[in-house]
DRENDO-1510 file (C-alpha; in Angstrom, 1 decimal, always signed):
<recs>
REC; n; res; u; v; w
REC; 1; MET; -21.6; +30.5; +2.5 .
REC; 2; ALA; -20.2; +33.6; +1.0 .
REC; 3; THR; -19.5; +32.7; -2.6 .
REC; 4; ALA; -21.4; +31.5; -5.6 .
REC; 5; ALA; -22.5; +27.9; -5.5 .
REC; 6; PRO; -19.5; +26.5; -7.2 .
REC; 7; ARG; -17.2; +28.0; -4.6 .
REC; 8; GLU; -19.2; +26.5; -1.7 .
REC; 9; PHE; -17.5; +23.1; -2.0 .
REC; 10; ILE; -14.2; +24.2; -0.6 .
REC; 11; THR; -14.2; +26.6; +2.4 .
REC; 12; ASP; -10.4; +26.6; +2.9 .
REC; 13; VAL; -7.3; +25.6; +1.0 .
REC; 14; ALA; -4.2; +24.7; +3.0 .
REC; 15; VAL; -0.8; +24.3; +1.4 .
REC; 16; THR; +2.4; +22.8; +2.8 .
REC; 17; VAL; +5.6; +23.9; +0.9 .
REC; 18; CYS; +8.9; +22.1; +1.9 .
REC; 19; ARG; +12.2; +23.8; +1.4 .
REC; 20; GLU; +13.9; +20.5; +0.5 .
REC; 21; ASN; +11.9; +20.2; -2.7 .
REC; 22; TYR; +13.4; +23.4; -4.2 .
REC; 23; LYS; +16.9; +24.3; -5.2 .
REC; 24; ASP; +16.6; +28.1; -4.7 .
REC; 25; GLY; +15.6; +28.5; -1.1 .
REC; 26; SER; +16.0; +32.3; -1.0 .
REC; 27; HIS; +13.8; +32.7; -4.1 .
REC; 28; LEU; +11.2; +30.4; -2.5 .
REC; 29; LYS; +11.2; +32.5; +0.6 .
REC; 30; ASP; +10.7; +35.7; -1.4 .
REC; 31; ILE; +7.7; +34.2; -3.2 .
REC; 32; LEU; +6.1; +33.1; +0.1 .
REC; 33; LYS; +6.4; +36.5; +1.8 .
REC; 34; GLY; +3.3; +37.7; +0.1 .
REC; 35; TYR; +1.2; +34.8; +1.4 .
REC; 36; ASN; +1.7; +35.1; +5.2 .
REC; 37; ALA; +3.4; +31.7; +5.3 .
REC; 38; ALA; +4.1; +30.2; +8.7 .
REC; 39; GLU; +7.5; +28.6; +8.9 .
REC; 40; GLN; +7.5; +25.3; +10.9 .
REC; 41; GLY; +10.5; +23.1; +10.8 .
REC; 42; SER; +11.6; +22.5; +7.2 .
REC; 43; CYS; +8.3; +23.5; +5.8 .
REC; 44; TYR; +6.1; +26.6; +5.2 .
REC; 45; HIS; +2.4; +26.4; +5.8 .
REC; 46; VAL; +0.0; +28.6; +3.9 .
REC; 47; GLN; -3.7; +29.1; +3.9 .
REC; 48; GLY; -5.8; +31.2; +1.6 .
REC; 49; SER; -8.5; +31.3; -1.1 .
REC; 50; TYR; -8.7; +29.3; -4.2 .
REC; 51; GLN; -7.4; +32.2; -6.3 .
REC; 52; ASP; -4.5; +32.9; -3.9 .
REC; 53; MET; -3.4; +29.3; -3.9 .
REC; 54; GLU; -3.6; +29.0; -7.6 .
REC; 55; ASP; -1.5; +32.1; -8.0 .
REC; 56; LEU; +1.0; +30.7; -5.6 .
REC; 57; PHE; +1.3; +27.4; -7.5 .
REC; 58; MET; +1.9; +29.3; -10.7 .
REC; 59; LYS; +4.8; +31.1; -9.1 .
REC; 60; LEU; +6.2; +28.0; -7.5 .
REC; 61; SER; +6.1; +26.2; -10.9 .
REC; 62; THR; +8.9; +28.6; -12.1 .
REC; 63; LEU; +11.3; +27.3; -9.5 .
REC; 64; LYS; +13.6; +24.3; -10.0 .
REC; 65; HIS; +12.8; +21.2; -8.0 .
REC; 66; VAL; +15.2; +18.9; -6.3 .
REC; 67; SER; +14.9; +15.2; -7.4 .
REC; 68; ALA; +13.0; +13.2; -4.8 .
REC; 69; ILE; +15.6; +10.4; -5.3 .
REC; 70; SER; +18.8; +12.3; -5.0 .
REC; 71; THR; +17.9; +14.7; -2.2 .
REC; 72; LYS; +20.4; +14.8; +0.7 .
REC; 73; HIS; +18.2; +16.5; +3.2 .
REC; 74; PRO; +16.0; +14.8; +5.7 .
REC; 75; SER; +12.6; +13.8; +4.4 .
REC; 76; PRO; +9.9; +16.3; +5.1 .
REC; 77; LYS; +7.5; +13.5; +5.7 .
REC; 78; ASN; +7.3; +14.1; +9.5 .
REC; 79; ASP; +6.4; +17.7; +9.0 .
REC; 80; GLN; +3.7; +16.8; +6.5 .
REC; 81; ASP; +2.3; +14.2; +8.9 .
REC; 82; LYS; +2.0; +16.9; +11.6 .
REC; 83; HIS; +0.2; +19.2; +9.1 .
REC; 84; PRO; -1.4; +16.9; +6.6 .
REC; 85; VAL; -3.2; +18.3; +3.6 .
REC; 86; LYS; -6.9; +17.8; +3.8 .
REC; 87; PRO; -8.0; +14.8; +1.7 .
REC; 88; VAL; -9.9; +15.6; -1.5 .
REC; 89; LYS; -13.6; +14.7; -1.1 .
REC; 90; PRO; -15.3; +13.3; -4.2 .
REC; 91; VAL; -18.2; +15.3; -5.8 .
REC; 92; GLU; -21.6; +13.7; -6.4 .
REC; 93; VAL; -23.1; +14.9; -9.6 .
REC; 94; ASP; -26.1; +14.2; -11.8 .
REC; 95; GLY; -25.4; +11.1; -14.0 .
REC; 96; VAL; -27.0; +12.6; -17.1 .
REC; 97; ILE; -25.2; +15.9; -16.9 .
REC; 98; MET; -21.9; +14.0; -16.4 .
REC; 99; ASP; -22.7; +11.9; -19.5 .
REC; 100; TYR; -23.2; +15.1; -21.4 .
REC; 101; ILE; -19.9; +16.5; -20.3 .
REC; 102; VAL; -18.1; +13.4; -21.3 .
REC; 103; GLN; -19.9; +13.4; -24.7 .
REC; 104; ALA; -19.7; +17.1; -25.6 .
REC; 105; ARG; -17.1; +18.8; -23.3 .
REC; 106; SER; -14.4; +16.1; -22.8 .
REC; 107; LYS; -11.7; +18.5; -24.0 .
REC; 108; GLU; -12.2; +20.8; -21.1 .
REC; 109; LEU; -11.8; +17.9; -18.7 .
REC; 110; GLN; -8.6; +16.8; -20.4 .
REC; 111; ARG; -7.2; +20.3; -20.2 .
REC; 112; MET; -7.9; +20.4; -16.4 .
REC; 113; GLU; -6.0; +17.1; -16.0 .
REC; 114; GLU; -3.0; +18.1; -18.2 .
REC; 115; ARG; -2.5; +21.5; -16.6 .
REC; 116; SER; -2.5; +20.3; -13.0 .
REC; 117; ASP; -1.2; +16.7; -13.3 .
REC; 118; VAL; -4.4; +15.4; -11.7 .
REC; 119; VAL; -6.6; +12.5; -12.8 .
REC; 120; ILE; -10.4; +13.0; -12.9 .
REC; 121; GLU; -12.3; +9.8; -12.5 .
REC; 122; THR; -16.0; +8.9; -12.4 .
REC; 123; GLN; -17.8; +6.0; -10.9 .
REC; 124; PRO; -21.4; +5.2; -9.8 .
REC; 125; SER; -22.5; +6.8; -6.5 .
REC; 126; PRO; -23.1; +4.4; -3.7 .
REC; 127; GLY; -26.5; +5.9; -3.3 .
REC; 128; SER; -27.5; +4.9; -6.8 .
REC; 129; THR; -28.6; +1.3; -7.2 .
REC; 130; ALA; -29.2; -0.9; -10.2 .
REC; 131; HIS; -32.8; +0.1; -10.0 .
REC; 132; SER; -32.2; +3.8; -10.2 .
REC; 133; SER; -33.7; +5.4; -13.3 .
REC; 134; LYS; -31.5; +7.2; -15.7 .
REC; 135; SER; -33.0; +10.5; -14.6 .
REC; 136; THR; -32.1; +10.0; -11.0 .
REC; 137; ARG; -28.7; +8.3; -11.4 .
REC; 138; LYS; -25.8; +9.9; -9.5 .
REC; 139; MET; -22.1; +9.7; -10.2 .
REC; 140; LEU; -19.1; +10.3; -8.0 .
REC; 141; VAL; -16.2; +12.4; -9.4 .
REC; 142; THR; -12.8; +11.8; -7.8 .
REC; 143; PHE; -9.6; +13.8; -8.1 .
REC; 144; LYS; -6.3; +12.0; -7.7 .
REC; 145; PRO; -2.7; +13.3; -8.2 .
REC; 146; ARG; -1.1; +11.6; -11.1 .
REC; 147; HIS; +1.9; +9.5; -9.9 .
REC; 148; ARG; +5.1; +10.8; -11.4 .
REC; 149; ARG; +8.7; +10.3; -10.5 .
REC; 150; ASN; +8.6; +13.2; -8.1 .
REC; 151; ALA; +6.0; +12.9; -5.3 .
REC; 152; PRO; +2.8; +14.6; -6.4 .
REC; 153; ASN; +1.3; +17.4; -4.3 .
REC; 154; PRO; -2.3; +16.5; -3.3 .
REC; 155; VAL; -3.2; +20.2; -3.1 .
REC; 156; HIS; -3.3; +20.3; -6.9 .
REC; 157; ALA; -6.3; +17.9; -6.6 .
REC; 158; HIS; -8.1; +20.4; -4.3 .
REC; 159; LEU; -7.7; +23.2; -6.9 .
REC; 160; VAL; -8.8; +21.0; -9.7 .
REC; 161; ARG; -11.8; +19.9; -7.7 .
REC; 162; GLU; -13.0; +23.5; -7.3 .
REC; 163; ARG; -12.3; +24.3; -10.9 .
REC; 164; PHE; -14.4; +21.2; -11.9 .
REC; 165; VAL; -17.3; +22.2; -9.6 .
REC; 166; SER; -17.4; +25.7; -11.2 .
REC; 167; PHE; -17.2; +24.2; -14.7 .
REC; 168; TYR; -20.0; +21.6; -13.9 .
REC; 169; GLN; -22.3; +24.3; -12.4 .
REC; 170; ARG; -22.0; +26.6; -15.4 .
REC; 171; ILE; -22.9; +23.7; -17.8 .
REC; 172; ALA; -25.8; +22.4; -15.6 .
REC; 173; THR; -27.3; +25.9; -15.5 .
REC; 174; ASP; -27.7; +26.1; -19.2 .
REC; 175; LEU; -28.7; +22.5; -20.0 .
REC; 176; GLN; -32.2; +21.4; -21.0 .
REC; 177; ARG; -33.7; +18.0; -21.5 .
REC; 178; LYS; -36.4; +17.3; -24.0 .
REC; 179; SER; -38.2; +14.3; -25.3 .
REC; 180; LEU; -38.2; +14.1; -29.1 .
REC; 181; PRO; -39.7; +11.6; -31.6 .
REC; 182; ILE; -36.4; +10.0; -32.7 .
REC; 183; ASP; -36.0; +6.3; -33.5 .
REC; 184; PRO; -33.0; +4.8; -31.6 .
REC; 185; LEU; -31.9; +3.4; -35.0 .
REC; 186; ASP; -31.1; +7.0; -36.1 .
REC; 187; HIS; -29.0; +7.8; -33.0 .
REC; 188; LYS; -25.6; +7.1; -34.4 .
REC; 189; GLY; -26.0; +9.4; -37.4 .
REC; 190; LEU; -27.6; +12.2; -35.5 .
REC; 191; GLN; -25.0; +11.9; -32.6 .
REC; 192; ARG; -22.2; +12.2; -35.1 .
REC; 193; ARG; -23.8; +15.3; -36.6 .
REC; 194; PHE; -24.9; +17.0; -33.4 .
REC; 195; THR; -21.8; +16.3; -31.2 .
REC; 196; GLN; -22.8; +18.9; -28.6 .
REC; 197; LEU; -26.0; +17.0; -27.7 .
REC; 198; LEU; -26.5; +13.8; -25.7 .
REC; 199; LEU; -29.1; +11.4; -27.1 .
REC; 200; VAL; -30.5; +8.6; -24.9 .
REC; 201; PRO; -33.3; +6.2; -25.9 .
REC; 202; GLU; -36.5; +6.7; -23.8 .
REC; 203; GLY; -37.7; +3.4; -22.4 .
REC; 204; GLY; -38.2; +1.2; -25.4 .
REC; 205; SER; -40.3; +3.7; -27.3 .
REC; 206; LYS; -39.4; +5.5; -30.5 .
REC; 207; ARG; -38.6; +8.6; -28.6 .
REC; 208; THR; -35.3; +10.0; -27.3 .
REC; 209; ILE; -34.3; +12.2; -24.4 .
REC; 210; VAL; -32.1; +14.9; -25.8 .
REC; 211; THR; -29.7; +16.9; -23.4 .
REC; 212; GLY; -28.0; +20.1; -24.4 .
REC; 213; THR; -28.3; +23.9; -24.6 .
REC; 214; PHE; -31.4; +25.5; -25.9 .
REC; 215; GLY; -29.8; +26.6; -29.1 .
REC; 216; HIS; -28.4; +23.1; -30.0 .
REC; 217; ILE; -31.7; +21.4; -29.2 .
REC; 218; ALA; -33.5; +23.9; -31.4 .
REC; 219; ALA; -31.1; +23.2; -34.2 .
REC; 220; LEU; -31.8; +19.5; -33.9 .
REC; 221; GLU; -35.6; +20.1; -34.0 .
REC; 222; ASP; -35.1; +22.3; -37.1 .
REC; 223; PHE; -33.1; +19.6; -38.8 .
REC; 224; LEU; -35.8; +17.0; -38.0 .
REC; 225; LEU; -38.5; +19.2; -39.3 .
REC; 226; GLY; -36.6; +19.8; -42.5 .
REC; 227; GLN; -36.0; +16.1; -42.9 .
REC; 228; LYS; -39.8; +15.4; -42.3 .
REC; 229; ASN; -40.7; +18.0; -44.9 .
REC; 230; ALA; -38.2; +16.6; -47.4 .
REC; 231; SER; -39.5; +13.1; -46.7 .
REC; 232; SER; -43.1; +14.2; -47.4 .
REC; 233; SER; -42.1; +15.9; -50.6 .
REC; 234; SER; -40.3; +12.8; -51.7 .
REC; 235; ARG; -43.4; +10.6; -51.0 .
REC; 236; ASP; -45.6; +13.0; -53.0 .
REC; 237; LYS; -43.3; +12.7; -56.0 .
REC; 238; ASP; -43.2; +8.9; -55.7 .
REC; 239; LYS; -47.0; +8.8; -55.6 .
REC; 240; ARG; -47.2; +10.8; -58.8 .
REC; 241; ARG; -44.6; +8.7; -60.5 .
REC; 242; SER; -45.2; +5.2; -59.2 .
REC; 243; PRO; -47.7; +4.5; -56.4 .
REC; 244; VAL; -46.4; +0.9; -56.2 .
REC; 245; HIS; -43.1; +2.1; -54.7 .
REC; 246; THR; -44.4; +4.5; -52.1 .
REC; 247; SER; -43.9; +2.3; -49.1 .
REC; 248; THR; -40.3; +1.5; -50.1 .
REC; 249; ALA; -39.4; +5.2; -50.5 .
REC; 250; CYS; -41.0; +6.0; -47.2 .
REC; 251; ALA; -39.0; +3.3; -45.4 .
REC; 252; THR; -35.8; +4.5; -46.9 .
REC; 253; ASP; -36.4; +8.1; -45.9 .
REC; 254; SER; -37.4; +7.2; -42.3 .
REC; 255; ARG; -34.1; +5.3; -41.8 .
REC; 256; SER; -31.7; +7.9; -43.3 .
REC; 257; PRO; -31.8; +11.1; -41.2 .
REC; 258; VAL; -28.2; +12.1; -41.9 .
REC; 259; THR; -28.5; +11.7; -45.7 .
REC; 260; SER; -31.6; +13.8; -46.1 .
REC; 261; PRO; -31.6; +15.9; -49.3 .
REC; 262; ALA; -32.5; +18.9; -47.2 .
REC; 263; ARG; -28.9; +19.1; -45.9 .
REC; 264; SER; -25.6; +17.7; -46.8 .
REC; 265; VAL; -23.7; +15.2; -44.6 .
REC; 266; GLN; -20.1; +16.1; -45.4 .
REC; 267; PRO; -19.8; +19.7; -46.5 .
REC; 268; ASP; -16.6; +20.7; -48.3 .
REC; 269; ALA; -13.7; +21.2; -46.0 .
REC; 270; GLU; -13.3; +24.9; -46.9 .
REC; 271; GLU; -17.0; +25.7; -46.2 .
REC; 272; GLU; -17.7; +27.4; -42.9 .
REC; 273; LEU; -20.0; +25.6; -40.5 .
REC; 274; CYS; -22.4; +27.1; -38.1 .
REC; 275; ALA; -21.5; +26.0; -34.5 .
REC; 276; ILE; -25.2; +25.8; -33.6 .
REC; 277; CYS; -26.7; +23.7; -36.4 .
REC; 278; MET; -23.4; +22.2; -37.7 .
REC; 279; ASP; -24.4; +23.0; -41.3 .
REC; 280; THR; -22.8; +25.1; -44.0 .
REC; 281; ILE; -23.4; +28.8; -43.5 .
REC; 282; GLU; -25.1; +30.3; -46.7 .
REC; 283; ASP; -23.8; +33.8; -47.6 .
REC; 284; SER; -27.3; +35.3; -47.4 .
REC; 285; GLN; -27.7; +33.9; -43.9 .
REC; 286; ARG; -24.2; +34.8; -42.6 .
REC; 287; LYS; -24.1; +36.7; -39.3 .
REC; 288; THR; -20.8; +37.8; -37.8 .
REC; 289; LEU; -20.8; +38.9; -34.1 .
REC; 290; ARG; -18.6; +41.6; -32.5 .
REC; 291; CYS; -16.4; +38.8; -31.1 .
REC; 292; LYS; -15.8; +37.6; -34.8 .
REC; 293; HIS; -17.7; +34.3; -34.4 .
REC; 294; VAL; -20.0; +33.5; -37.3 .
REC; 295; PHE; -23.4; +31.7; -37.4 .
REC; 296; CYS; -26.5; +31.3; -39.5 .
REC; 297; ARG; -28.7; +34.3; -38.9 .
REC; 298; GLU; -31.8; +32.2; -37.9 .
REC; 299; CYS; -29.8; +29.9; -35.7 .
REC; 300; LEU; -28.4; +32.9; -33.8 .
REC; 301; ARG; -31.8; +34.5; -33.5 .
REC; 302; THR; -33.2; +31.4; -31.9 .
REC; 303; ALA; -30.2; +31.1; -29.6 .
REC; 304; PHE; -30.4; +34.8; -28.5 .
REC; 305; ASP; -34.1; +34.3; -27.8 .
REC; 306; TYR; -33.0; +31.9; -25.1 .
REC; 307; LYS; -29.8; +33.7; -23.9 .
REC; 308; PRO; -28.1; +36.7; -25.6 .
REC; 309; VAL; -24.6; +35.4; -25.5 .
REC; 310; CYS; -22.2; +34.1; -28.2 .
REC; 311; PRO; -22.7; +30.3; -28.3 .
REC; 312; THR; -19.0; +29.9; -28.8 .
REC; 313; CYS; -17.2; +32.3; -26.4 .
REC; 314; GLY; -20.0; +33.5; -24.1 .
REC; 315; GLU; -19.7; +37.3; -24.8 .
REC; 316; VAL; -22.9; +39.0; -23.8 .
REC; 317; TYR; -25.0; +40.9; -26.4 .
REC; 318; GLY; -27.9; +42.9; -25.0 .
REC; 319; THR; -29.4; +42.3; -21.6 .
REC; 320; LEU; -28.8; +38.9; -19.9 .
REC; 321; LYS; -31.7; +37.6; -17.8 .
REC; 322; GLY; -31.1; +34.9; -15.3 .
REC; 323; THR; -33.2; +32.2; -13.5 .
REC; 324; GLN; -33.4; +33.9; -10.1 .
REC; 325; PRO; -36.9; +33.3; -8.7 .
REC; 326; GLU; -39.3; +36.2; -8.9 .
REC; 327; GLY; -40.5; +38.0; -5.8 .
REC; 328; GLY; -37.2; +38.4; -3.9 .
REC; 329; SER; -35.9; +41.5; -2.2 .
REC; 330; MET; -32.5; +43.2; -1.9 .
REC; 331; ASP; -32.4; +45.7; +1.0 .
REC; 332; VAL; -29.4; +48.0; +1.5 .
REC; 333; SER; -28.4; +49.9; +4.6 .
REC; 334; THR; -25.1; +51.4; +6.0 .
REC; 335; ASN; -23.4; +51.7; +9.4 .
REC; 336; ARG; -20.4; +53.5; +10.7 .
REC; 337; SER; -18.3; +50.4; +11.5 .
REC; 338; SER; -15.4; +49.7; +9.2 .
REC; 339; LEU; -14.2; +46.6; +7.4 .
REC; 340; PRO; -10.6; +45.4; +7.7 .
REC; 341; GLY; -8.6; +47.1; +5.0 .
REC; 342; TYR; -11.2; +50.0; +4.7 .
REC; 343; GLU; -10.7; +51.6; +8.1 .
REC; 344; ARG; -11.6; +55.1; +6.7 .
REC; 345; HIS; -15.0; +54.0; +5.5 .
REC; 346; GLY; -18.2; +52.7; +6.9 .
REC; 347; THR; -20.0; +49.5; +5.8 .
REC; 348; ILE; -22.7; +48.8; +3.3 .
REC; 349; VAL; -25.0; +45.9; +4.4 .
REC; 350; ILE; -27.0; +44.0; +1.8 .
REC; 351; ARG; -29.8; +41.8; +2.9 .
REC; 352; TYR; -31.2; +39.4; +0.3 .
REC; 353; ASN; -34.4; +37.5; +0.8 .
REC; 354; ILE; -35.8; +35.0; -1.8 .
REC; 355; PRO; -39.0; +33.3; -0.5 .
REC; 356; SER; -39.9; +29.7; -1.2 .
REC; 357; GLY; -42.1; +28.9; -4.2 .
REC; 358; ILE; -42.8; +26.7; -7.1 .
REC; 359; GLN; -40.3; +26.2; -9.9 .
REC; 360; SER; -41.2; +27.5; -13.4 .
REC; 361; LYS; -40.2; +26.1; -16.7 .
REC; 362; GLU; -36.7; +27.7; -16.6 .
REC; 363; HIS; -35.8; +25.8; -13.4 .
REC; 364; PRO; -34.5; +22.2; -13.1 .
REC; 365; SER; -37.9; +20.7; -11.9 .
REC; 366; PRO; -40.8; +22.7; -13.2 .
REC; 367; GLY; -43.9; +22.4; -10.9 .
REC; 368; SER; -41.9; +21.2; -7.9 .
REC; 369; SER; -41.4; +23.4; -4.9 .
REC; 370; TYR; -38.1; +25.1; -4.0 .
REC; 371; GLU; -36.7; +26.3; -0.6 .
REC; 372; GLY; -36.0; +30.0; -0.4 .
REC; 373; ALA; -32.9; +31.7; +1.2 .
REC; 374; SER; -31.9; +34.7; +3.2 .
REC; 375; ARG; -28.3; +36.1; +2.8 .
REC; 376; THR; -26.4; +39.0; +4.2 .
REC; 377; ALA; -23.4; +40.5; +2.4 .
REC; 378; TYR; -21.0; +43.4; +3.1 .
REC; 379; LEU; -19.2; +46.0; +1.0 .
REC; 380; PRO; -17.0; +49.0; +2.1 .
REC; 381; ASP; -18.9; +52.3; +2.0 .
REC; 382; SER; -16.3; +53.7; -0.3 .
REC; 383; PRO; -16.5; +55.1; -3.9 .
REC; 384; GLU; -15.5; +51.7; -5.3 .
REC; 385; GLY; -17.8; +49.8; -2.9 .
REC; 386; SER; -20.7; +52.0; -4.0 .
REC; 387; GLU; -19.9; +51.3; -7.6 .
REC; 388; VAL; -20.0; +47.6; -7.0 .
REC; 389; LEU; -23.3; +48.0; -5.1 .
REC; 390; ALA; -24.9; +49.6; -8.1 .
REC; 391; LEU; -23.7; +46.8; -10.3 .
REC; 392; LEU; -25.0; +44.2; -7.9 .
REC; 393; GLN; -28.4; +45.9; -7.9 .
REC; 394; ARG; -28.5; +45.7; -11.7 .
REC; 395; ALA; -27.6; +42.0; -11.5 .
REC; 396; PHE; -30.3; +41.4; -8.9 .
REC; 397; HIS; -33.0; +43.1; -11.1 .
REC; 398; GLN; -31.8; +41.0; -14.1 .
REC; 399; ARG; -32.2; +37.9; -11.9 .
REC; 400; LEU; -28.6; +36.9; -12.0 .
REC; 401; VAL; -27.6; +36.8; -8.3 .
REC; 402; PHE; -29.4; +33.5; -7.4 .
REC; 403; THR; -30.7; +30.4; -9.1 .
REC; 404; VAL; -32.5; +27.2; -8.1 .
REC; 405; GLY; -30.5; +24.1; -8.0 .
REC; 406; ARG; -28.5; +21.7; -5.7 .
REC; 407; SER; -26.8; +22.9; -2.6 .
REC; 408; SER; -23.1; +22.2; -2.9 .
REC; 409; THR; -22.8; +21.9; +0.9 .
REC; 410; SER; -25.8; +19.7; +1.9 .
REC; 411; GLY; -26.3; +18.0; -1.5 .
REC; 412; ARG; -30.0; +18.8; -1.4 .
REC; 413; ASP; -31.9; +19.6; -4.5 .
REC; 414; ASN; -34.4; +22.4; -5.2 .
REC; 415; LEU; -32.8; +25.1; -3.1 .
REC; 416; VAL; -32.1; +28.7; -3.9 .
REC; 417; THR; -28.3; +29.0; -4.3 .
REC; 418; TRP; -25.7; +31.6; -5.3 .
REC; 419; ASN; -25.1; +32.0; -9.0 .
REC; 420; ASP; -21.4; +32.7; -9.8 .
REC; 421; ILE; -21.3; +36.2; -8.4 .
REC; 422; HIS; -19.0; +36.2; -5.3 .
REC; 423; HIS; -20.3; +37.9; -2.1 .
REC; 424; LYS; -18.6; +38.6; +1.2 .
REC; 425; THR; -21.0; +37.3; +3.9 .
REC; 426; SER; -18.5; +37.9; +6.8 .
REC; 427; THR; -16.9; +41.2; +7.9 .
REC; 428; HIS; -13.7; +39.5; +9.2 .
REC; 429; GLY; -11.6; +36.4; +8.6 .
REC; 430; GLY; -10.1; +37.2; +5.2 .
REC; 431; PRO; -10.8; +35.3; +2.0 .
REC; 432; THR; -10.8; +31.9; +3.6 .
REC; 433; CYS; -13.8; +32.9; +5.8 .
REC; 434; TYR; -15.4; +34.9; +3.0 .
REC; 435; GLY; -14.6; +38.1; +4.7 .
REC; 436; TYR; -12.2; +41.0; +4.8 .
REC; 437; PRO; -9.4; +42.0; +4.4 .
REC; 438; ASP; -9.3; +41.0; +0.7 .
REC; 439; PRO; -7.8; +43.8; -1.3 .
REC; 440; ASP; -8.6; +42.2; -4.7 .
REC; 441; TYR; -12.2; +41.3; -4.0 .
REC; 442; LEU; -13.9; +44.4; -5.5 .
REC; 443; ASN; -11.9; +44.0; -8.7 .
REC; 444; ARG; -12.8; +40.3; -8.9 .
REC; 445; VAL; -16.5; +40.8; -8.5 .
REC; 446; LYS; -16.5; +43.6; -11.1 .
REC; 447; ASP; -14.9; +41.1; -13.5 .
REC; 448; GLU; -17.5; +38.5; -12.7 .
REC; 449; LEU; -20.3; +41.0; -13.3 .
REC; 450; LYS; -18.7; +42.2; -16.6 .
REC; 451; ALA; -18.8; +38.6; -17.8 .
REC; 452; LYS; -22.6; +38.8; -17.4 .
REC; 453; GLY; -22.7; +42.0; -19.4 .
REC; 454; ILE; -23.0; +44.3; -16.3 .
REC; 455; GLN; -20.3; +47.1; -16.2 .
</recs>
């Protein structure tokens, strides 16, 4: 595949646009001119990349539709039957990660549905049985057009599917799971305080599996440590005052994590909260970033030790290091053949090789083996192509080009996959075949690299 892992799910997007559905046929035709639309009967058929089709839908949304009930033209059903839109395949995901998304990132899912008129649903995967452990449980995510008065266009579901996959992969890359000594009786209060974490009891013991980003888990650990210290201090005072009541005081402390004297439960509405620890930011600990987001200085330092990006908006500060396995190579050569759209220039050939190995603590399954990968990518040997090559080389040395995870095509785990930086692995075929011509590709990949602090 030619793209980062999230884009591997959909290799082609096909769109059928019927004239009968739009009042302004001439305007519709003008819009479709830029998309190499093939006119067949009463419909136009368009194929292209995800970005191209999303751009097309934005333009089509500005046109007035004809009511499906009052239309006087023949139904385009026959044309659609001849060129049906490919059905939207469900996506199998990790059950724990999906639980986390529903718990902490549900607003993003709602926005995807509202903007595209598509319903996102989850259900247990047929491969998961009642005996599957929580750590191996799988879920199926499905994408269905919402039924409205006008017939819904199923292509919207294809686009939402790809947007969801990209969203899911970004979250899964940053998530960690850690077992902490938390009594299940304390879950409700802690979950209300740390809304960006998922807390799940661990098999009948007084321990809990916590899922979330490094910064948020560190904030929870800091809170628990502060509570423990406050509890110890309270017990010491009780011993000095009245040894008879020590056990009662201890029991009260151990069951009241969210009312610990170390931190307040409900800060004043006007007090500013740190998005990492969810506590009031003291003036002496206030740290404002270039992007204007504010945090506790110590919380931010801990978060930056893990990943130097703003925990709120993702802006990069310093040098971002990825999880690409060590020991790979990036070899570059050139040849005289040209790429479509760059006929005056030769071709830059990039050959990546990431050997198989053992996962480290930064990977999904530390200690387990992973399967390596070899990939070949192409750039025009032009000034802008050379600029992108230099940026890709920096990304490779910062271990940002690849990661270890699940293959979006085979569904297999513990493989080396692309990591959100698009590559062209074909010289021809256009965007739908991950090749050229694609006049906007170099600008797009520079934007993706800029998002990782490489520019």
